[in-house]
Steps between C-alpha positions, in 0.01 A plus 500: 500500500512360151386672184395301192465651157356295218548567134460326160128464465313607185289375210605189312341274248406141582810279472727794581747551783561762770747521787401654822754648740475569871782707647537487872664769713535571866550223753537217253751285676233295678272438200451122472184487295423683185198437280280618225124518545221600267154644560202561279233761608276355773703191541763383749874547450645170388856377521657452155866421578733516797858460589623419847858527617646155516183323391451582138204604294134413476238575239119510476379218273360734250843649419733202529716461198421854387620738779841501672586686817854593574700713740804715445647563844762749367224716364249427782246416234260216432379438145199317356555384139159438345489309174214366289269749658126434490204744533424347843839619623361853489517643850677744723830328615636574845838430650510390858810457736503350848786518748622232737308695761192440299441866411333525159526770237319557172574696192256732328406260222545499135229430232549217255249481216502220249280575200499507130 
């Protein structure tokens, strides 16, 4: 079992920055995929950014150049640095982790609101 706890969401003005954190605990040795998704009410959960062991990072076109995903293995934590935030970035952000055995885990979500 893997537990994921997200933090760092909140209210920010357009153009501002936030850093989301996803702390993993439990059987983390086999985690090879970690990613951030976001979801608006009534819509599907969309991939924002991902980091795969040995393969690097990937981003949705809408966030390229503004968001950066990184992983601190010593702290078992994945971060999403979000800069130049726009109102359309407002969503609930979820952390996802997948093991080499293809077991998938989700965090509880953290709200990000971009508004003046």
